[in-house]
Structure formats: structure tokens, C-alpha cells
C-alpha positions in Angstrom: 0.0 0.0 0.0 1.4 3.4 -0.9 0.8 6.6 1.0 -1.0 9.5 -0.6 1.3 12.5 -0.7 0.6 16.0 -1.6 3.4 18.0 -3.2 2.5 21.1 -1.2 0.5 21.6 2.0 -3.2 21.8 1.3 -4.3 25.4 2.1 -6.0 25.5 5.5 -4.9 21.9 6.4 -2.2 23.2 8.8 -3.5 25.9 11.0 -2.3 26.4 14.6 -5.3 28.6 15.4 -7.8 26.1 14.0 -6.0 23.3 16.0 -6.2 25.3 19.2 -9.9 26.1 18.6 -10.6 22.4 17.9 -8.8 21.4 21.1 -10.7 24.0 23.2 -14.0 22.9 21.8 -13.2 19.2 22.3 -12.2 19.8 26.0 -15.4 21.8 26.6 -17.5 19.0 25.1 -15.7 16.3 27.1 -16.0 18.4 30.3 -19.7 19.0 29.8 -20.4 15.3 29.2 -18.3 13.9 32.0 -20.3 12.3 34.8 -20.0 14.6 37.8 -19.0 11.9 40.3 -16.1 10.8 38.1 -15.0 14.4 37.5 -15.0 15.1 41.2 -13.1 11.9 42.0 -10.6 12.5 39.3 -10.0 16.1 40.3 -9.4 15.0 43.9 -6.9 12.3 42.7 -5.0 14.8 40.5 -4.8 17.2 43.5 -3.5 14.5 45.8 -0.8 13.4 43.4 0.0 17.1 42.6 0.8 17.7 46.3 3.4 15.0 46.2 5.6 17.0 43.8 6.6 14.0 41.7 5.7 13.3 38.1 2.5 11.2 37.4 0.2 10.2 34.7 -3.4 8.9 34.5 -2.3 5.4 35.1 -1.0 6.3 38.5 -4.4 7.6 39.6 -5.9 4.2 38.6 -3.0 2.2 40.1 -3.5 3.9 43.5 -7.3 3.1 43.4 -8.1 6.8 43.4 -10.3 6.7 40.3 -11.5 4.2 37.7 -11.2 4.4 33.9 -13.7 6.9 32.6 -16.6 6.0 30.3 -14.6 7.6 27.4 -10.9 8.2 27.1 -11.5 11.9 26.2 -12.3 12.5 29.9 -8.6 12.2 30.8 -7.5 15.0 28.6 -10.3 17.3 29.8 -9.5 16.5 33.5 -5.8 17.1 33.2 -6.2 20.2 31.0 -8.7 21.7 33.5 -6.4 21.1 36.4 -3.5 22.7 34.5 -5.6 25.7 33.7 -6.5 26.0 37.4 -2.8 26.1 38.3 -2.8 22.7 40.1 -0.5 20.9 37.7 2.0 21.6 34.9 3.6 19.5 32.2 6.6 17.4 33.2 7.5 15.8 29.9 6.3 12.8 27.9 6.6 9.1 28.8 5.1 5.8 27.7 1.7 5.3 29.2 1.4 2.6 31.9 -2.2 1.9 31.0 -2.5 -1.4 29.2 -5.5 -0.1 27.2 -3.4 2.3 25.2 -0.6 -0.2 24.4 2.3 1.9 25.8 1.6 5.0 23.7 3.2 8.3 24.5 1.4 10.4 27.1 2.0 13.6 29.0 3.4 13.4 32.5 2.4 16.0 35.1 3.6 17.4 38.4 2.1 19.7 40.9 3.0 23.4 40.4 5.2 24.9 43.0 2.4 27.5 43.8 -0.2 24.7 44.3 2.1 22.7 46.5 2.9 25.7 48.7 -0.8 26.5 49.0 -1.8 22.9 49.8 
């Protein structure tokens, strides 16, 4: 099988502004459709691990029994993005996911922000 290749970028196919808009819209939809009890448990779990000041990922929340897998994987991104926007966590690089359901794909790692850890 050969891969379709365009000699030049298709106009409008690469747009950082459109990508950011799509990301924001997707996060808003995922947040709005997340069951409140899961969202609350996930936020508490993120805050707990953020206070430790060591890098963590979604799999760590599950491994510690703090939260179950959500009903849709998009819930993870929304939960971590919302916590980052609130100043609770910040990016700490990329690692292979420990979650078996994603077959070791690359995922963001997070850590509590210094300001959040001081306040907590």
C-alpha cells in the first residue's frame, strides 16, 4: 500500500489557530459530558498526586485506586487540562503510558505546580 502524498500543503490543512480552537471545543464537550461523580473523584486524585511533587500520569491515579477508567478516554485530557488551567499541575515531559488499554503509547506526564504545592 502506498501513502497518498501532496506535493504542497493543502491550504488550511495546517492551522495552529484552528487546531487550538478544535482542542478547546473538544475539551469543553468532554468536560460538559463527564459524569460529575467521576469528574470530582478525578480532580481529587489529581490534586492528591500534585501535592506529592513527583511526576505522574493517568495510570497512576488508577493504580492507586483513586479513580476508575472513565466511560470515554477523552475525559482524561479534559480533566488534566482543566487542572492545568487552574494552576494545580504543569507538564513534566512525555513518557510511555502505563495503561494497558493504550498499548504503551506516549502520554503527558504531570507534576504539581510549586504554587499549588505551597498553598496545599
